[in-house]
N, C-alpha and C positions, 0 to 999 in steps of 0.2 A: 428427565433429561439423562442421556447416556454419559458415561465417564468421558468419552472422547469429545462430545459436544461441550461439556464443562471445561475441558482442557483448552479448547479453542476460544470459548467465551472469556475465560480467564486471560488468555494470551492477548485478546483484543483490549481487555481492561489494562493490562500491563503497558501496551502500546499507547493507550489513551492517556495515561498519567506520565508517559515518556520515561518509564523505568527501563533504560537501555540495558543495564546489566541483567535485569529480570527477563527482558525480552530475549536476549542472547541465551540465557540459561534455559529457556523453553525449547531450544533446539537440540537435536542429537549432536554429537561431536562432529559428524560429517554432514550435518543438515545444510540445506540450501534454501535460499529465498530468491526467486526469480521474478523480476518485474517484467512481465510480458509486454507491456506497452513500449518499453525501450530495449528489450532483449538483453538485459543484464542479469547475471546470476551472482549472488553474494554467498560467501562461505565463511565459516568461522566467525570471528568478531565482526566481520563486514555485514552480517545479517542485520546489525543495528543501524547501518548507514542510511537505508531508505527511511527509517522511522525518524532519525535525526534530521534528514533533509526535509521531510514534509513538516516536521514540527517547527523547523526554522522558518520555512516558507509560510506555513499556516499555523501560527502559535495557538489558535483556538480549534485546531483540527479535532473533528469528532467523526467517528465511524458509526453510521446508523445501520444496524443489522436488520435485514428484512426477513430472510428465510435461512434456516440452517438445515442441511440434509446430511445424514450420517449413514454410511454404509461400511460397517466394519471399522477399519483404520483410516478410512477416507472421510473427510468432512468438507462439504462444499457450502459456501456462504454467499448469498446475494446481499449486497450492501451498497451504501453510498459513502463517499468521502466528502466531508463537508467542512468548510472553513473560510477564513478571510485571508487573502494573499497579502500579508503584511511584511514578508521577508523575502530574501532572494531564494529562488527555486533553481537548484542545479539540475541540468538536463545534459544528456550526451551532446546536444547541439549548442550548449552554452548556458549561461545564467539568465533567467528571466527575472528582471528586477520587480520589486513589489508593485502591484497594480491597484491594491485596495479593493479588488473585486472579490465577491463571494463565489464559492464553488459548491456544487452538489453533483458529484461525478459518480455515475453508476460503475459498479465494480463487481467482479465475481472472484472469489478466492477459493483455491483448491489446496487442501492440506492433506498430507499423508503422515500418519503418526507411527511411531515405533516405540514401544515400551513407555508410553505416556509422554513422549516428546515429539516435537515437529521434526520429521525427517526431510520433508520437502514442502515448500510453500510456493505455489504458483499464483501470483497476483495478476489479475486481468483488469486493470482500470481502463476506462475508455479515454485514451490519450487525446482523441479528437475532441471529445466533449470538454475535457480539462482545458486544452488549448483554446477552444472556442469560448469557453466561459471566461478565460483570462484575457481574451481579446487579441491573441497572437495569431489567429487565423484570418484576420480581416483583409489581408492582401494576397489572397490566393491567385488573383489575376496575374500579379507580377511573377509568382512562382511558376504558373502554368506557361507563361510567355517565354521562359528560358529554354 
């Protein structure tokens, strides 16, 4: 395993145990975390916000890593986000109250490292799969009629 792969695997473990200060410390001072499913970029202390949000919504959140690809300072990970929706999920469209439903959402993460820290993290979770598994896409007919 390369050093860069180990850095990223360790970062996932830090997120898994919800060590927010440890997660934030894994980023460079100017590091960014972009949730591509909602188009929001977090900087500084904010890079911990998505981890807190998902840990609140899915207290049993687990990231299942499938494949890890390393090319120099770029690490790409295919994974799924798994958990039970037992808390409120904040989204740019509003809060989704707990549904009690389980999720297994496909995701691809792209990390760029600098000096052993995360310079940028682009997270590509499948928002449509997430919302479908939570049951919030059940009324597309009403949305299409507008």
